[in-house]
PDB file of N, CA, C and O in Angstrom:
ATOM      1  N   MET A   1      25.627  31.872  42.053  1.00  0.00           N
ATOM      2  CA  MET A   1      24.430  31.974  42.810  1.00  0.00           C
ATOM      3  C   MET A   1      23.325  31.816  41.805  1.00  0.00           C
ATOM      4  O   MET A   1      23.224  32.515  40.797  1.00  0.00           O
ATOM      5  N   ARG A   2      22.438  30.770  42.175  1.00  0.00           N
ATOM      6  CA  ARG A   2      21.392  30.384  41.237  1.00  0.00           C
ATOM      7  C   ARG A   2      20.185  31.318  41.297  1.00  0.00           C
ATOM      8  O   ARG A   2      19.572  31.600  40.267  1.00  0.00           O
ATOM      9  N   TRP A   3      19.833  31.804  42.502  1.00  0.00           N
ATOM     10  CA  TRP A   3      18.680  32.682  42.680  1.00  0.00           C
ATOM     11  C   TRP A   3      19.130  33.977  43.226  1.00  0.00           C
ATOM     12  O   TRP A   3      19.987  34.018  44.110  1.00  0.00           O
ATOM     13  N   TYR A   4      18.554  35.097  42.707  1.00  0.00           N
ATOM     14  CA  TYR A   4      18.849  36.415  43.122  1.00  0.00           C
ATOM     15  C   TYR A   4      17.557  37.163  43.394  1.00  0.00           C
ATOM     16  O   TYR A   4      16.700  37.264  42.516  1.00  0.00           O
ATOM     17  N   TRP A   5      17.408  37.696  44.623  1.00  0.00           N
ATOM     18  CA  TRP A   5      16.191  38.376  45.012  1.00  0.00           C
ATOM     19  C   TRP A   5      16.426  39.897  44.998  1.00  0.00           C
ATOM     20  O   TRP A   5      17.495  40.347  45.410  1.00  0.00           O
ATOM     21  N   ILE A   6      15.501  40.659  44.556  1.00  0.00           N
ATOM     22  CA  ILE A   6      15.524  42.064  44.664  1.00  0.00           C
ATOM     23  C   ILE A   6      14.178  42.486  45.328  1.00  0.00           C
ATOM     24  O   ILE A   6      13.089  42.335  44.774  1.00  0.00           O
ATOM     25  N   VAL A   7      14.349  43.014  46.532  1.00  0.00           N
ATOM     26  CA  VAL A   7      13.182  43.462  47.287  1.00  0.00           C
ATOM     27  C   VAL A   7      13.313  44.977  47.481  1.00  0.00           C
ATOM     28  O   VAL A   7      14.301  45.494  48.001  1.00  0.00           O
ATOM     29  N   ASP A   8      12.236  45.659  47.021  1.00  0.00           N
ATOM     30  CA  ASP A   8      12.230  47.159  47.112  1.00  0.00           C
ATOM     31  C   ASP A   8      11.076  47.555  47.962  1.00  0.00           C
ATOM     32  O   ASP A   8       9.941  47.564  47.485  1.00  0.00           O
ATOM     33  N   PRO A   9      11.311  47.886  49.210  1.00  0.00           N
ATOM     34  CA  PRO A   9      10.169  48.235  50.126  1.00  0.00           C
ATOM     35  C   PRO A   9       9.488  49.531  49.713  1.00  0.00           C
ATOM     36  O   PRO A   9       8.288  49.677  49.946  1.00  0.00           O
ATOM     37  N   GLN A  10      10.188  50.457  49.123  1.00  0.00           N
ATOM     38  CA  GLN A  10       9.580  51.706  48.658  1.00  0.00           C
ATOM     39  C   GLN A  10       8.645  51.522  47.505  1.00  0.00           C
ATOM     40  O   GLN A  10       7.562  52.108  47.489  1.00  0.00           O
ATOM     41  N   LEU A  11       9.050  50.683  46.486  1.00  0.00           N
ATOM     42  CA  LEU A  11       8.220  50.371  45.404  1.00  0.00           C
ATOM     43  C   LEU A  11       7.220  49.292  45.696  1.00  0.00           C
ATOM     44  O   LEU A  11       6.295  49.045  44.922  1.00  0.00           O
ATOM     45  N   ARG A  12       7.423  48.640  46.846  1.00  0.00           N
ATOM     46  CA  ARG A  12       6.564  47.542  47.279  1.00  0.00           C
ATOM     47  C   ARG A  12       6.612  46.417  46.192  1.00  0.00           C
ATOM     48  O   ARG A  12       5.571  45.943  45.737  1.00  0.00           O
ATOM     49  N   SER A  13       7.838  46.011  45.796  1.00  0.00           N
ATOM     50  CA  SER A  13       7.988  45.012  44.781  1.00  0.00           C
ATOM     51  C   SER A  13       9.004  43.957  45.181  1.00  0.00           C
ATOM     52  O   SER A  13       9.908  44.223  45.972  1.00  0.00           O
ATOM     53  N   ILE A  14       8.851  42.735  44.621  1.00  0.00           N
ATOM     54  CA  ILE A  14       9.819  41.733  44.838  1.00  0.00           C
ATOM     55  C   ILE A  14      10.054  41.093  43.444  1.00  0.00           C
ATOM     56  O   ILE A  14       9.105  40.797  42.718  1.00  0.00           O
ATOM     57  N   LYS A  15      11.299  40.897  43.106  1.00  0.00           N
ATOM     58  CA  LYS A  15      11.683  40.212  41.905  1.00  0.00           C
ATOM     59  C   LYS A  15      12.620  39.068  42.291  1.00  0.00           C
ATOM     60  O   LYS A  15      13.462  39.210  43.178  1.00  0.00           O
ATOM     61  N   VAL A  16      12.461  37.954  41.620  1.00  0.00           N
ATOM     62  CA  VAL A  16      13.343  36.819  41.805  1.00  0.00           C
ATOM     63  C   VAL A  16      13.886  36.479  40.414  1.00  0.00           C
ATOM     64  O   VAL A  16      13.129  36.287  39.463  1.00  0.00           O
ATOM     65  N   LEU A  17      15.206  36.412  40.323  1.00  0.00           N
ATOM     66  CA  LEU A  17      15.825  36.084  39.109  1.00  0.00           C
ATOM     67  C   LEU A  17      16.527  34.708  39.289  1.00  0.00           C
ATOM     68  O   LEU A  17      17.046  34.401  40.363  1.00  0.00           O
ATOM     69  N   GLU A  18      16.525  33.885  38.201  1.00  0.00           N
ATOM     70  CA  GLU A  18      17.151  32.572  38.192  1.00  0.00           C
ATOM     71  C   GLU A  18      18.233  32.539  37.152  1.00  0.00           C
ATOM     72  O   GLU A  18      18.023  32.919  36.000  1.00  0.00           O
ATOM     73  N   ARG A  19      19.414  32.074  37.571  1.00  0.00           N
ATOM     74  CA  ARG A  19      20.538  31.954  36.650  1.00  0.00           C
ATOM     75  C   ARG A  19      20.344  30.663  35.834  1.00  0.00           C
ATOM     76  O   ARG A  19      20.147  29.591  36.406  1.00  0.00           O
ATOM     77  N   GLY A  20      20.398  30.767  34.550  1.00  0.00           N
ATOM     78  CA  GLY A  20      20.353  29.614  33.648  1.00  0.00           C
ATOM     79  C   GLY A  20      21.674  28.985  33.427  1.00  0.00           C
ATOM     80  O   GLY A  20      22.710  29.415  33.936  1.00  0.00           O
ATOM     81  N   ALA A  21      21.602  27.918  32.627  1.00  0.00           N
ATOM     82  CA  ALA A  21      22.816  27.135  32.329  1.00  0.00           C
ATOM     83  C   ALA A  21      23.828  28.024  31.552  1.00  0.00           C
ATOM     84  O   ALA A  21      25.026  27.744  31.597  1.00  0.00           O
ATOM     85  N   ASP A  22      23.397  29.034  30.878  1.00  0.00           N
ATOM     86  CA  ASP A  22      24.240  29.929  30.136  1.00  0.00           C
ATOM     87  C   ASP A  22      24.837  31.018  31.003  1.00  0.00           C
ATOM     88  O   ASP A  22      25.576  31.855  30.485  1.00  0.00           O
ATOM     89  N   GLY A  23      24.557  31.051  32.294  1.00  0.00           N
ATOM     90  CA  GLY A  23      25.000  32.012  33.236  1.00  0.00           C
ATOM     91  C   GLY A  23      24.256  33.347  33.264  1.00  0.00           C
ATOM     92  O   GLY A  23      24.626  34.267  33.994  1.00  0.00           O
ATOM     93  N   ARG A  24      23.216  33.430  32.465  1.00  0.00           N
ATOM     94  CA  ARG A  24      22.403  34.629  32.450  1.00  0.00           C
ATOM     95  C   ARG A  24      21.206  34.495  33.379  1.00  0.00           C
ATOM     96  O   ARG A  24      20.704  33.398  33.627  1.00  0.00           O
ATOM     97  N   TYR A  25      20.766  35.632  33.882  1.00  0.00           N
ATOM     98  CA  TYR A  25      19.589  35.619  34.802  1.00  0.00           C
ATOM     99  C   TYR A  25      18.329  35.940  33.990  1.00  0.00           C
ATOM    100  O   TYR A  25      18.312  36.805  33.114  1.00  0.00           O
ATOM    101  N   THR A  26      17.261  35.178  34.340  1.00  0.00           N
ATOM    102  CA  THR A  26      15.928  35.491  33.766  1.00  0.00           C
ATOM    103  C   THR A  26      14.925  35.662  34.924  1.00  0.00           C
ATOM    104  O   THR A  26      15.114  35.132  36.019  1.00  0.00           O
ATOM    105  N   HIS A  27      13.884  36.400  34.648  1.00  0.00           N
ATOM    106  CA  HIS A  27      12.868  36.670  35.681  1.00  0.00           C
ATOM    107  C   HIS A  27      12.124  35.380  35.954  1.00  0.00           C
ATOM    108  O   HIS A  27      11.623  34.713  35.049  1.00  0.00           O
ATOM    109  N   ALA A  28      12.070  35.057  37.228  1.00  0.00           N
ATOM    110  CA  ALA A  28      11.316  33.903  37.692  1.00  0.00           C
ATOM    111  C   ALA A  28      10.051  34.394  38.486  1.00  0.00           C
ATOM    112  O   ALA A  28       9.071  33.658  38.597  1.00  0.00           O
ATOM    113  N   LEU A  29      10.091  35.564  38.996  1.00  0.00           N
ATOM    114  CA  LEU A  29       8.939  36.166  39.677  1.00  0.00           C
ATOM    115  C   LEU A  29       9.080  37.682  39.752  1.00  0.00           C
ATOM    116  O   LEU A  29      10.164  38.230  39.951  1.00  0.00           O
ATOM    117  N   ASP A  30       7.914  38.339  39.580  1.00  0.00           N
ATOM    118  CA  ASP A  30       7.885  39.761  39.589  1.00  0.00           C
ATOM    119  C   ASP A  30       6.501  40.104  40.211  1.00  0.00           C
ATOM    120  O   ASP A  30       5.481  39.922  39.546  1.00  0.00           O
ATOM    121  N   ALA A  31       6.453  40.572  41.409  1.00  0.00           N
ATOM    122  CA  ALA A  31       5.145  40.764  42.090  1.00  0.00           C
ATOM    123  C   ALA A  31       5.211  41.975  43.009  1.00  0.00           C
ATOM    124  O   ALA A  31       6.274  42.403  43.457  1.00  0.00           O
ATOM    125  N   THR A  32       3.991  42.516  43.272  1.00  0.00           N
ATOM    126  CA  THR A  32       3.822  43.609  44.156  1.00  0.00           C
ATOM    127  C   THR A  32       2.792  43.331  45.221  1.00  0.00           C
ATOM    128  O   THR A  32       2.862  43.947  46.284  1.00  0.00           O
ATOM    129  N   ASP A  33       1.856  42.461  45.014  1.00  0.00           N
ATOM    130  CA  ASP A  33       0.815  42.183  46.016  1.00  0.00           C
ATOM    131  C   ASP A  33       0.375  40.728  45.894  1.00  0.00           C
ATOM    132  O   ASP A  33       0.811  39.980  45.019  1.00  0.00           O
ATOM    133  N   GLY A  34      -0.500  40.373  46.808  1.00  0.00           N
ATOM    134  CA  GLY A  34      -1.013  39.012  46.745  1.00  0.00           C
ATOM    135  C   GLY A  34      -0.110  38.070  47.488  1.00  0.00           C
ATOM    136  O   GLY A  34       0.828  38.467  48.180  1.00  0.00           O
ATOM    137  N   SER A  35      -0.441  36.747  47.311  1.00  0.00           N
ATOM    138  CA  SER A  35       0.429  35.713  47.891  1.00  0.00           C
ATOM    139  C   SER A  35       1.135  35.045  46.742  1.00  0.00           C
ATOM    140  O   SER A  35       0.536  34.698  45.724  1.00  0.00           O
ATOM    141  N   VAL A  36       2.479  34.867  46.939  1.00  0.00           N
ATOM    142  CA  VAL A  36       3.240  34.205  45.824  1.00  0.00           C
ATOM    143  C   VAL A  36       4.025  33.025  46.347  1.00  0.00           C
ATOM    144  O   VAL A  36       4.494  33.022  47.485  1.00  0.00           O
ATOM    145  N   ASP A  37       4.155  32.056  45.527  1.00  0.00           N
ATOM    146  CA  ASP A  37       5.034  30.914  45.815  1.00  0.00           C
ATOM    147  C   ASP A  37       6.452  31.311  45.239  1.00  0.00           C
ATOM    148  O   ASP A  37       6.618  31.635  44.062  1.00  0.00           O
ATOM    149  N   VAL A  38       7.401  31.258  46.133  1.00  0.00           N
ATOM    150  CA  VAL A  38       8.726  31.691  45.767  1.00  0.00           C
ATOM    151  C   VAL A  38       9.500  30.609  45.080  1.00  0.00           C
ATOM    152  O   VAL A  38       9.718  29.534  45.639  1.00  0.00           O
ATOM    153  N   PRO A  39       9.953  30.910  43.767  1.00  0.00           N
ATOM    154  CA  PRO A  39      10.691  29.964  43.011  1.00  0.00           C
ATOM    155  C   PRO A  39      11.970  29.567  43.744  1.00  0.00           C
ATOM    156  O   PRO A  39      12.611  30.412  44.368  1.00  0.00           O
ATOM    157  N   GLY A  40      12.336  28.337  43.677  1.00  0.00           N
ATOM    158  CA  GLY A  40      13.570  27.876  44.332  1.00  0.00           C
ATOM    159  C   GLY A  40      13.437  27.600  45.796  1.00  0.00           C
ATOM    160  O   GLY A  40      14.397  27.119  46.397  1.00  0.00           O
ATOM    161  N   CYS A  41      12.353  27.859  46.392  1.00  0.00           N
ATOM    162  CA  CYS A  41      12.097  27.636  47.876  1.00  0.00           C
ATOM    163  C   CYS A  41      10.773  26.900  47.957  1.00  0.00           C
ATOM    164  O   CYS A  41       9.732  27.483  48.258  1.00  0.00           O
ATOM    165  N   GLU A  42      10.837  25.599  47.680  1.00  0.00           N
ATOM    166  CA  GLU A  42       9.593  24.771  47.681  1.00  0.00           C
ATOM    167  C   GLU A  42       8.889  24.914  49.012  1.00  0.00           C
ATOM    168  O   GLU A  42       9.480  24.734  50.077  1.00  0.00           O
ATOM    169  N   GLY A  43       7.597  25.245  48.925  1.00  0.00           N
ATOM    170  CA  GLY A  43       6.791  25.370  50.136  1.00  0.00           C
ATOM    171  C   GLY A  43       6.773  26.791  50.743  1.00  0.00           C
ATOM    172  O   GLY A  43       6.016  27.051  51.678  1.00  0.00           O
ATOM    173  N   LEU A  44       7.586  27.686  50.224  1.00  0.00           N
ATOM    174  CA  LEU A  44       7.621  29.025  50.763  1.00  0.00           C
ATOM    175  C   LEU A  44       6.666  29.900  50.021  1.00  0.00           C
ATOM    176  O   LEU A  44       6.842  30.098  48.819  1.00  0.00           O
ATOM    177  N   ARG A  45       5.633  30.452  50.684  1.00  0.00           N
ATOM    178  CA  ARG A  45       4.653  31.319  50.137  1.00  0.00           C
ATOM    179  C   ARG A  45       4.731  32.600  50.923  1.00  0.00           C
ATOM    180  O   ARG A  45       4.628  32.595  52.149  1.00  0.00           O
ATOM    181  N   LEU A  46       4.915  33.719  50.208  1.00  0.00           N
ATOM    182  CA  LEU A  46       4.964  35.010  50.810  1.00  0.00           C
ATOM    183  C   LEU A  46       3.646  35.796  50.667  1.00  0.00           C
ATOM    184  O   LEU A  46       3.126  35.928  49.559  1.00  0.00           O
ATOM    185  N   GLY A  47       3.135  36.290  51.722  1.00  0.00           N
ATOM    186  CA  GLY A  47       2.002  37.205  51.703  1.00  0.00           C
ATOM    187  C   GLY A  47       2.532  38.652  51.623  1.00  0.00           C
ATOM    188  O   GLY A  47       2.957  39.218  52.630  1.00  0.00           O
ATOM    189  N   LEU A  48       2.502  39.231  50.434  1.00  0.00           N
ATOM    190  CA  LEU A  48       3.190  40.460  50.275  1.00  0.00           C
ATOM    191  C   LEU A  48       2.507  41.570  51.036  1.00  0.00           C
ATOM    192  O   LEU A  48       3.165  42.471  51.556  1.00  0.00           O
ATOM    193  N   GLY A  49       1.180  41.512  51.107  1.00  0.00           N
ATOM    194  CA  GLY A  49       0.487  42.561  51.914  1.00  0.00           C
ATOM    195  C   GLY A  49       0.977  42.616  53.393  1.00  0.00           C
ATOM    196  O   GLY A  49       1.186  43.685  53.966  1.00  0.00           O
ATOM    197  N   ALA A  50       1.150  41.376  53.983  1.00  0.00           N
ATOM    198  CA  ALA A  50       1.612  41.338  55.313  1.00  0.00           C
ATOM    199  C   ALA A  50       3.098  41.777  55.428  1.00  0.00           C
ATOM    200  O   ALA A  50       3.512  42.393  56.410  1.00  0.00           O
ATOM    201  N   LEU A  51       3.866  41.433  54.392  1.00  0.00           N
ATOM    202  CA  LEU A  51       5.229  41.843  54.384  1.00  0.00           C
ATOM    203  C   LEU A  51       5.397  43.369  54.388  1.00  0.00           C
ATOM    204  O   LEU A  51       6.208  43.931  55.125  1.00  0.00           O
ATOM    205  N   TRP A  52       4.568  44.029  53.507  1.00  0.00           N
ATOM    206  CA  TRP A  52       4.609  45.481  53.406  1.00  0.00           C
ATOM    207  C   TRP A  52       4.183  46.214  54.700  1.00  0.00           C
ATOM    208  O   TRP A  52       4.717  47.254  55.085  1.00  0.00           O
ATOM    209  N   GLU A  53       3.119  45.546  55.371  1.00  0.00           N
ATOM    210  CA  GLU A  53       2.690  46.040  56.691  1.00  0.00           C
ATOM    211  C   GLU A  53       3.813  46.003  57.696  1.00  0.00           C
ATOM    212  O   GLU A  53       4.001  46.943  58.468  1.00  0.00           O
ATOM    213  N   GLU A  54       4.539  44.944  57.687  1.00  0.00           N
ATOM    214  CA  GLU A  54       5.699  44.773  58.613  1.00  0.00           C
ATOM    215  C   GLU A  54       6.754  45.867  58.285  1.00  0.00           C
ATOM    216  O   GLU A  54       7.304  46.489  59.194  1.00  0.00           O
ATOM    217  N   VAL A  55       7.011  46.080  57.051  1.00  0.00           N
ATOM    218  CA  VAL A  55       7.973  47.133  56.672  1.00  0.00           C
ATOM    219  C   VAL A  55       7.511  48.459  57.156  1.00  0.00           C
ATOM    220  O   VAL A  55       8.327  49.244  57.640  1.00  0.00           O
ATOM    221  N   ASP A  56       6.222  48.764  57.052  1.00  0.00           N
ATOM    222  CA  ASP A  56       5.674  50.079  57.626  1.00  0.00           C
ATOM    223  C   ASP A  56       5.865  50.088  59.068  1.00  0.00           C
ATOM    224  O   ASP A  56       6.316  51.105  59.595  1.00  0.00           O
ATOM    225  N   LEU A  57       5.560  49.028  59.786  1.00  0.00           N
ATOM    226  CA  LEU A  57       5.758  49.013  61.231  1.00  0.00           C
ATOM    227  C   LEU A  57       7.180  49.273  61.650  1.00  0.00           C
ATOM    228  O   LEU A  57       7.441  50.071  62.550  1.00  0.00           O
ATOM    229  N   LEU A  58       8.117  48.585  60.981  1.00  0.00           N
ATOM    230  CA  LEU A  58       9.554  48.812  61.245  1.00  0.00           C
ATOM    231  C   LEU A  58       9.976  50.225  61.024  1.00  0.00           C
ATOM    232  O   LEU A  58      10.736  50.795  61.807  1.00  0.00           O
ATOM    233  N   GLY A  59       9.475  50.799  59.941  1.00  0.00           N
ATOM    234  CA  GLY A  59       9.805  52.221  59.709  1.00  0.00           C
ATOM    235  C   GLY A  59       9.271  53.174  60.799  1.00  0.00           C
ATOM    236  O   GLY A  59       9.935  54.115  61.232  1.00  0.00           O
ATOM    237  N   ALA A  60       8.043  52.870  61.206  1.00  0.00           N
ATOM    238  CA  ALA A  60       7.402  53.676  62.350  1.00  0.00           C
ATOM    239  C   ALA A  60       8.218  53.552  63.617  1.00  0.00           C
ATOM    240  O   ALA A  60       8.420  54.546  64.315  1.00  0.00           O
ATOM    241  N   GLU A  61       8.710  52.318  63.943  1.00  0.00           N
ATOM    242  CA  GLU A  61       9.438  52.067  65.159  1.00  0.00           C
ATOM    243  C   GLU A  61      10.845  52.805  65.065  1.00  0.00           C
ATOM    244  O   GLU A  61      11.407  53.188  66.092  1.00  0.00           O
ATOM    245  N   GLU A  62      11.357  52.980  63.889  1.00  0.00           N
ATOM    246  CA  GLU A  62      12.641  53.657  63.756  1.00  0.00           C
ATOM    247  C   GLU A  62      12.467  55.165  63.580  1.00  0.00           C
ATOM    248  O   GLU A  62      13.451  55.869  63.353  1.00  0.00           O
ATOM    249  N   GLY A  63      11.237  55.677  63.679  1.00  0.00           N
ATOM    250  CA  GLY A  63      10.971  57.117  63.570  1.00  0.00           C
ATOM    251  C   GLY A  63      10.668  57.571  62.210  1.00  0.00           C
ATOM    252  O   GLY A  63      10.468  58.769  62.009  1.00  0.00           O
ATOM    253  N   GLY A  64      10.614  56.673  61.215  1.00  0.00           N
ATOM    254  CA  GLY A  64      10.275  57.091  59.875  1.00  0.00           C
ATOM    255  C   GLY A  64       8.818  56.863  59.646  1.00  0.00           C
ATOM    256  O   GLY A  64       8.286  55.856  60.113  1.00  0.00           O
ATOM    257  N   ALA A  65       8.125  57.760  58.938  1.00  0.00           N
ATOM    258  CA  ALA A  65       6.750  57.569  58.645  1.00  0.00           C
ATOM    259  C   ALA A  65       6.660  56.865  57.290  1.00  0.00           C
ATOM    260  O   ALA A  65       7.530  57.042  56.437  1.00  0.00           O
ATOM    261  N   PRO A  66       5.602  56.061  57.091  1.00  0.00           N
ATOM    262  CA  PRO A  66       5.362  55.439  55.742  1.00  0.00           C
ATOM    263  C   PRO A  66       5.345  56.490  54.684  1.00  0.00           C
ATOM    264  O   PRO A  66       4.943  57.634  54.899  1.00  0.00           O
ATOM    265  N   GLU A  67       5.791  56.071  53.542  1.00  0.00           N
ATOM    266  CA  GLU A  67       5.903  57.064  52.412  1.00  0.00           C
ATOM    267  C   GLU A  67       4.621  57.844  52.127  1.00  0.00           C
ATOM    268  O   GLU A  67       4.674  59.040  51.843  1.00  0.00           O
ATOM    269  N   GLU A  68       3.511  57.197  52.198  1.00  0.00           N
ATOM    270  CA  GLU A  68       2.248  57.857  51.960  1.00  0.00           C
ATOM    271  C   GLU A  68       2.022  59.025  52.929  1.00  0.00           C
ATOM    272  O   GLU A  68       1.560  60.086  52.510  1.00  0.00           O
ATOM    273  N   GLU A  69       2.332  58.852  54.177  1.00  0.00           N
ATOM    274  CA  GLU A  69       2.201  59.858  55.180  1.00  0.00           C
ATOM    275  C   GLU A  69       3.213  61.014  54.971  1.00  0.00           C
ATOM    276  O   GLU A  69       2.876  62.180  55.180  1.00  0.00           O
ATOM    277  N   GLN A  70       4.381  60.698  54.581  1.00  0.00           N
ATOM    278  CA  GLN A  70       5.421  61.758  54.318  1.00  0.00           C
ATOM    279  C   GLN A  70       5.005  62.566  53.142  1.00  0.00           C
ATOM    280  O   GLN A  70       5.239  63.775  53.151  1.00  0.00           O
ATOM    281  N   GLU A  71       4.431  62.031  52.169  1.00  0.00           N
ATOM    282  CA  GLU A  71       3.996  62.814  51.028  1.00  0.00           C
ATOM    283  C   GLU A  71       2.889  63.775  51.322  1.00  0.00           C
ATOM    284  O   GLU A  71       2.853  64.886  50.792  1.00  0.00           O
ATOM    285  N   SER A  72       1.972  63.343  52.179  1.00  0.00           N
ATOM    286  CA  SER A  72       0.790  64.213  52.436  1.00  0.00           C
ATOM    287  C   SER A  72       0.914  65.121  53.636  1.00  0.00           C
ATOM    288  O   SER A  72       0.002  65.896  53.927  1.00  0.00           O
ATOM    289  N   SER A  73       2.045  65.035  54.347  1.00  0.00           N
ATOM    290  CA  SER A  73       2.270  65.882  55.509  1.00  0.00           C
ATOM    291  C   SER A  73       2.735  67.218  55.072  1.00  0.00           C
ATOM    292  O   SER A  73       3.597  67.313  54.199  1.00  0.00           O
ATOM    293  N   PRO A  74       2.168  68.329  55.679  1.00  0.00           N
ATOM    294  CA  PRO A  74       2.575  69.638  55.342  1.00  0.00           C
ATOM    295  C   PRO A  74       4.035  69.902  55.788  1.00  0.00           C
ATOM    296  O   PRO A  74       4.488  69.316  56.771  1.00  0.00           O
ATOM    297  N   PRO A  75       4.758  70.763  55.083  1.00  0.00           N
ATOM    298  CA  PRO A  75       6.196  71.006  55.411  1.00  0.00           C
ATOM    299  C   PRO A  75       6.344  71.663  56.820  1.00  0.00           C
ATOM    300  O   PRO A  75       7.461  71.936  57.260  1.00  0.00           O
TER     301      PRO A  75
END
């Protein structure tokens, strides 16, 4: 596998690793906000703010509150 993506919705981070000729992975992208061009996917640009908003909406639809709300809610 040449490209390996790690998306962490709780940390709001995306990492993309690329496997080199020696078989080892190196960081190709490490981002938490803004718009990023995704290595290995020519023409693919991700708006991370919009992505995290969608994650929050999906959590709300499934009955989960966004992490910020959970932390500030009284027990």
